[in-house]
C-alpha positions, 0 to 999 in steps of 0.5 A, a space after each residue: 500500500 503506497 501512501 496517497 494524498 487524502 480528502 482534505 476537510 474544509 477549514 474553520 470559520 468564525 462561529 463554527 461549532 467544534 467538539 472536544 472528545 476524550 478517546 484515550 486517557 482521563 482528563 483533568 477538568 481544569 485543563 479542559 476548561 482552560 482549553 475550551 476557553 482558548 477555543 472560545 477566544 478563537 471565536 469558535 463554539 466548543 462543545 465537550 462530549 458527554 463522556 469527556 470527563 468520564 472515568 472507566 469503572 476499573 481501569 483508571 488510565 481510560 477516560 470512560 468505557 470503550 463504548 462510551 468513548 467510541 460513541 462520543 467520537 462517532 457522534 461528533 464526527 457524524 453531527 453535521 453541525 460540528 465542523 472539527 473534532 479535537 482530542 482533549 489528550 492522548 494517553 492510552 485507549 484509542 486502540 481499544 475503541 477504534 474497532 467499535 466505530 461504525 466506519 461506514 457511517 464515518 465514511 458517509 459523513 462530511 470530512 472535518 479536521 481531526 486534531 490530536 497526537 500521541 495515542 491519537 496516532 491510532 485514529 489518524 491512521 484509521 481515518 486515513 486507511 478506513 475513511 480516506 481523510 487527511 488529519 492534523 497531527 497537533 496539540 491536544 486541547 487539554 494538554 500542557 503545551 497547548 495551554 502554555 505555549 503561544 507559538 503552538 496555539 497560534 500555528 494550530 489556529 492558522 492551520 485551521 483558519 488560514 492553512 495557506 499561510 502555513 504551507 511551509 513548516 520549519 523548526 529552529 532546532 531542525 537539522 539533517 540526520 541524512 541530507 537530501 530532498 524527498 517528496 511524498 505524502 505525510 504519514 505517521 505519528 507516535 512510534 510506539 503506536 505505529 509499531 503496536 498497530 502492525 498486523 491489526 485489522 485494516 492497519 496500513 500495510 506500509 509507509 511506501 511513498 510516504 514522508 514518515 513522521 516519528 516521535 515518542 515520549 518516555 521510551 528509553 533508547 532500547 525501546 525506540 530501537 525495538 519499535 524501529 526494528 519491528 517496523 524494519 523487520 515487518 517491511 513497513 519502512 520499505 519504500 519510504 521516501 523520507 523521515 521527519 523526526 520530532 521530539 523524544 521527551 523523557 527518552 533519555 539523553 538525546 545523544 543516545 537517542 540519536 545514536 539509535 535513530 541514526 543506526 536504525 534509519 540511516 541505512 534506508 538511503 532516504 533523507 532524514 531530518 531530526 528535532 523538527 519540533 512536533 510531538 511531546 516537546 515544549 513547543 509543538 508544530 501542527 503537521 498535516 497527515 495525508 497531504 503531499 509535501 516536499 522534505 528538504 532535510 538539509 534546509 530543515 523544511 517541509 513544504 506542502 504542495 497545497 493547504 492542509 484544509 480547503 
């Protein structure tokens, strides 16, 4: 399966109603309230899903039961009055509910921006493969970086309302791990989740032709090695056009992480840029997924052939 450009949802406009859901881990009420206030400040009308502050009866790492979390996401996506769906946070749990969604109904509904990262990688992949819809790898509404970092919020806001102004992404920290240029369609997200999806029902069979985004949090170098090795052994990286590496927060000294990244990815023979500024860092770029782009690893830029949203 070669990565292909996907349907791009419409951009947002002032006054749009948007939904905030919790597909994975539990939410802190105060952080949710602050995130909703930010969206109101953008002249949006945010609505929290019924179970967004729920908790699982026995598994405290989940925000409500699997069926409830799936219902919230599906109801938001299929509601024509809702123009975008924001994840409140990542954590863990999307894999438990993704197969409970009615994908026929989701495909029939009008596409809209889906925004999130980390565990939401499972949903980015599912909407790409099962619904053919481009999504946004961006900060979570109740997440620390969204609440604290002005640059993170502003870049997401411009992506949603004026996507033509952010067709070229760059990071002050970006530098080439392997120099060169490549073209392809953006795919990927959290490394651990991509490796965990291997072999599951209707998962993407490989990243051929893709510009692969990778980042993670709290994984020591040997676990990063293990996940990358699993992708390599499964042939999932065969034919990848280029690699864009984000943050590796709490993964140990970055020099040790870089050694693993160079060892496992340097032999692919494709451009690789590191420290590109998306993921779990103190600042987080919003990066469209499922959109054609050109990577210049030497210059540290990712230029999209068109806006992320229409």
